[in-house]
N, C-alpha and C positions, 0 to 999 in steps of 0.2 A: 785881784785882792787889794784892798784899800791901804792907805798909810796908816790910819787908826789900828786896823788889824795888826798890821806889822808891828806898830808900837806895842800893844798888848802882848804880843808874842815875846818880844824882846825883853819886856819887863818882867814876865813870868820866868823867862831864862835867866834873868839877874837875881831874882829873888831865890830860884832853886839854887843857884851858885853860892849865895850869901848863906843860906841854910846849911849847905854843906861845909862851908869854911868854919861856921860857928861851931859845927859838931867836932871838927877836927882839931879846934884851938883847946889849950889846957883849960882846966876848970878855974885856975886862979887868974881871973880876968880883972882888968883895972877898970874903975868906974868910966874912965874916958873911953875906953874900947867899947864898953857897952852903950855909952851915949852915941858913939859913932856909928855902931851897928842899927841903933835904933834910928838915927837920921836917915841911914841908908834904906830902911824898911819903909819910911814914911816918904814916898815920893813927893815931890814939889812940882808945881807945874813949870815947864819950861826948862827943867834940869835933865832931861833925857838925852843920850847920845848913842848913835846906832854903831854898833861894832863892825869890824871888817867882815867877819865871817858872814854877817846880815847881808852885807852887799853881795857877797857871793851867792848865798842861798837865793836872793832875790833874782840874780842873773840866771841861776840854773833854773829856777821856776819859770822865768819869762821864756827862756829858750825852749823849755818843755812844752810850754802852752802853744808857742809858735810853730813847733815842730808837730804837735799833736793837731793843730788846724790845718797845716799843710797836708798831713796824711789823710785827714778827712775829705779833703778837697780831692786829692788823688783817687780815694776809694768812691767817692760820688761820682767823678768822671769815670771811673772804669765802670761802674754799675750802670751809667747812661750808654755806655758803647756796647752794640751788640756782641756776641761771641762769634768766632771763626765758624763758617758753615762747612759742614761735611759735605763734599763732593766727590764724585767720580770723574777722572780726567782721562784723557788719551792724546798720544802724539799724532801729529799730522802724518799720514803715511804718503809715500811717493811709490807708483807703479805704473805699469801699463795696464789699461782697462779697455774693453770695448765700447765702441758707439752703436747702439743696436735699437731696434723697434720691437716691442713685445707684442704679439698677437696670438690669436686663438685659432687652432687649425685641426684638421683630422689627418688620419693616416689613410693611405690607400694602397692595395696591393701592386707591387711592382709590375706582376704578370698575373693575368687571369684568363684562364683556359676552361671551356666547357667541353668536356670529353663527350664525343658522339660516336654512335656506331655508324662505320662506313660501309658494312655489309649487313644485309638481313640475316635473322636466324635467331635461334635460341640460346640464351645466356646459360652456359653449363658450369661456370665456376667464377668465384670472385676470390682475388688474391691480395686484398689490402683490408685494413681496419678503417672505419670511418675516424676521420680526425687525425689520422697518421701522417707523418712527414713521408713524401715520395720523392725518388730521385728520377732524372730523365731516364726512360727506357725501362723502368720497372713495369712488371705486368700487373694490370689492374682488373680486367675481365677476359673471359674465354668464350667465344661463340662457337657454337656447335660447327666443326670444321668439315665434317664428311661430305656435304654438297660439294664444298670448294675443292677438296681433295679429289673427289671424282672429276670435275670438271679440268683440274690440273692433269689429270692422267688421260682424259679424253685429248686434250690439246697436245700433249706430248706425243700420243700416238698418230695424231694427224701429222704432226711435224715429222716424225720418222717416216711416215708413208710418203710425204711429200719429198724428203731427201732421197728415198729410194726411187721413186719416179724421175727424180732429177739425174740420178746417176745413170739409170737406164737410157734415158734420152740423151745423155752426153756421149755414151758409147755409140748410139745410133747416129749422131752427128758426126762422130769421128770416121765412121764408115762411109757415110754420105760424101764426106769430103775426098776421101780415097777414090771413091767411084766416080766422083765428078773429075778428079783429076785425069782419069783414064777416059773421060767422056762416055762414060756408061750410062748415067743419069742425066737428067735435064737439070738446068740451074734451079728449076722450080722447086724440084724435091730437095735440094740442098736449102733453100730458103724456108721449105717447111720444116725440116729438121732443125735449123737454127731457131725459129719462132717457137718450136715446143720446148727446146731447153730454157729460153728466156721465160716462157710461161711457168716452167717448173721451178726455175729460181725464185719468181715472185711468190708462187705458192708457199715455198720454203720460208721466205721471209714473213708471209702472212701467218703461217703456223707458229713461227717462233713468237711473233706478237702475241698471238692467243696464248701461247704457254706463259709468257711473262705476265699478262692480264690474269690469267688463272692463278699464278703464283701470288699475284699482290693481293687478290681477293683472299686467298689462303692465309697469308699474313695479317690481313685485317681481321682475321677470326680472333687473334690475340691483341687486345687492346692495351696499349703501354702509354705510360705517362710522357707526355712531350716536354715537361719543365720540371725543374726542382721546385718543390713547393709543399704545401699542405692539403691535404684532402678534406673535401667537405662531406657532408652527409650523401650517401649514395641515393640515387632516384629510381634505380632498378634492381630488383631481386633476382636471384638465380631462379631459372625456370620461365622467366618471362621473354618473350618473343619480341625483338626489337627490328625496327626498319632502317636500313640503312641507305636511304635515297640521298645521295650527296647533293644532288640539285636542289632540292627543296629543303634539306637539313634533315639529318637523321636524329633519331632520339637521343636526348641528353641523359647521359648516365652519371655524371659527376662533374662537379667543379673543383677545380684546383688553382689555388692562389700562391703566387711567388711572394715571399715574406722577406727574402734577403737579397739584396737590399729593399727598403720600402720607401714610398712616397710620401712626403708630407705636404698636405696642401693647406694653404692659408691665403689671406688676402691683405693688401696693402691699401691704406685709406689714401684718397686722391690727394689729400693735403700733406701727406708725406712723400708723394711721389717725385717731387722734385729733389729731395734729399736722396731718395733711392737713386735716381737717374744720376746724380753727382758721383756715386761710388760705385755704379754698376760696371760690372766687367774688371773690377779692381781686384788685386791678389787676396785681400782680406776679407771679401764677401762670404759670408757662410750661413748656413741655417742650422740652428741648434734647436733639437726637439727634446721636450722634457715630458715624461709621462706623468700622469697624476700619482702614480704610485711612488712614494718617497724613497723605496727601496732601489729604484732604478734610476742611475745616474743619467744625467743629460747626455746626448750624443750628438756630435757635430757632422753635418754633412755638406754637400755642395748644392748651389742654387742651379736647377735644372732648366727652369721654365718661367717666364713672366709675361703676362698676356699684352697685346698690343692695343687694348682700348679698355676704357673705364666701363664697368658694368651699368647700365642705365637703370636709374631708381636706387642703386645700392652705393655709387661714389666709392667703390673699390675696385681693386685690380687683382686679378687671380695670379697666383705665384705658387710655384711647386719647387721642393727640394728633394734630393736623392739622400737617405739617410742609412747608414749601415745598420743591420739588424741580425748579427749572426745567432743571438740567442733567442730569437723571435718574442723578445719582450714586447714591441709595438704590434698592434693588431690592425687590420682594416677597418676603417670607420670609426676608430678610437680617438676621443677628443684629446688634444695634447696642447701643451703650452709651447709656443714658437718664439725664439728669439732669433730675429733677422739680424745679424751681425753685418754692419757695413763698414766699418773700419776700425782701427785700433788707436787709441789716443796714447801717445807716449809720455811717460813721466807725469801722469795725472795726480793731483793732490786729493787724498781722500781722508774723511773723518767719519766717525760713527753718524748715522742719519739722525740719533736722537740729540746730538749736540747743535744741530740746526734749528733756531728758534725763528718764529715769525712775530713782527711787530707792525705797527703803523707805518712805519718807515721802510719795512721790507725785512728780508732774512738777515739773520745775525747770529753770532757764536760769541761766548765769553772765553776769551783768551787768558790764561793764567801766566802772569808775570812772575819773575824770580823772586820777589818779595811775597809771594802768595796773595796777592791782590789780583782782581780780576779786571780785564778791560773789555768793553762791548766793542765788537768789530763787524761792521757790515760786511757780508759776502754775497758772492753769486754762485749759488748752488747749481749743479749739473745733474746728471743722471744718476740714479741709484744704482749701485752694483751688488754683486753677491756678497753676503756676510754682512748685511744691513750697513753698507758703507755708502756714502755720497761723494761725488766729485765736487770740488770746490774749484771753480774756474777762476775766481779772484778773489783777494781778501785776505789770504793766508800765505804762510810761508812754511818750508819744509822743516821739520822739526818742532814747530810750536805745539804748545799744549792747550787744548780745548776742554771746556767743561761738557760732560757728557750727560749727567743726571744732577739735579739739585738746583736747576736755573731758576726755580720759581721765587726765592727770596734774595737772589743776588742783584746787585746793581753796580755800576761802575766805580772801581775802587774798594769794593767790599773785600774783607779778608776771608780767606777760605782754607779749609783743611784738606788738601787733595789725597785722594786714594787712587790707585791704578784701576782703571775700568776693565773688568774681566768677568763676563758673563759665564757662570758654570752651566754644565749641561743641565737642560730641564727647567732652568731659572731664568728670569727676566731681570733687567736692569732696575725695575722699581723694587723687586725683592732684595736685590743686593744692597740697595740704599737702606731699606728698612732694616737689615739685619747690620749693617754698619752703624746705624744710629742707635740699635740697642746695645 
């Protein structure tokens, strides 16, 4: 606003004031007053003077103009600054975690038995259902026992005959000794009587063995389960005649596999063999078996065996664990995920795996400071753990807050609006971010 404009404003104000004063004066005006008013209405060059309230008005307008300019500068600066980014954050967690190797393995039956006939004969009965669980001593098959019962009866009769002959010869020996004491018979007759008794005793012993053998064969007619396990599909039906030649192997009637506990077979790469040997024999060495079925929780067993040589051409070492399987959830030859636990890392620091980012300089995380700005922190990540967590070996402290999602538009010093990281069931972190932004 220029000085000329101000002067015009002041002149207009004085003219208005003069007109208002003229209207208020009485009608009987003198000629002198009319002349004076006329002179006041007719401005002369250089006769203007600025009143005090004009200076005040000018100062107020100047202050208003300066304040308005500063306000526009602040608004333009705010418009140029990016808004705070919405991010999901989580605290650094400290807890004990395992040091492990993840492998692929298969299950194997703890015991496998092929049930065979030990005597020959016709199968007359079957006492189990295919695929059922059986216990040690359960009756499976029955072979016709009549021939073997007859053989047992015959052996028992021969035993009784031998015992009767022994009693008779023992009485004869006693008489011969009395006669010899009176010199009625010769020493040779006494020796013959004694030999006869000894022979009878041997015959009795042989007959007893024949009875025992016949009893065993009769017992073999009832084929029983030798272990606790699960029966497979029967290979012989009722009515078939089986051969029980033990020397060459009798007919296989059934296969039974023990499922509790169960073996977990897996391999270890030769590159990890040094790490395994370092912890082998330690108290924390375990084998965790996880079924592909998500409804079956992982179960932990003990290391049972590790081979003494690397397999040629494969570059791996065989290993076997013993895993409890009371519910028979794991089956032989089933593929499973194996976690070979070597040790337990005490007080490990963990963050969500999504918090760890990769750049040309290496892994890093964004750490949220108390003023809600972020700092780029290089870290050394370790193994991933259950719950989608990652061990941080160095670079973070317990209790610090890290950005889990929303790192794409962040830079050191950027302002953020942190929200707690909490993935709902059935939702991913990306879905949570999208919903929060909406």
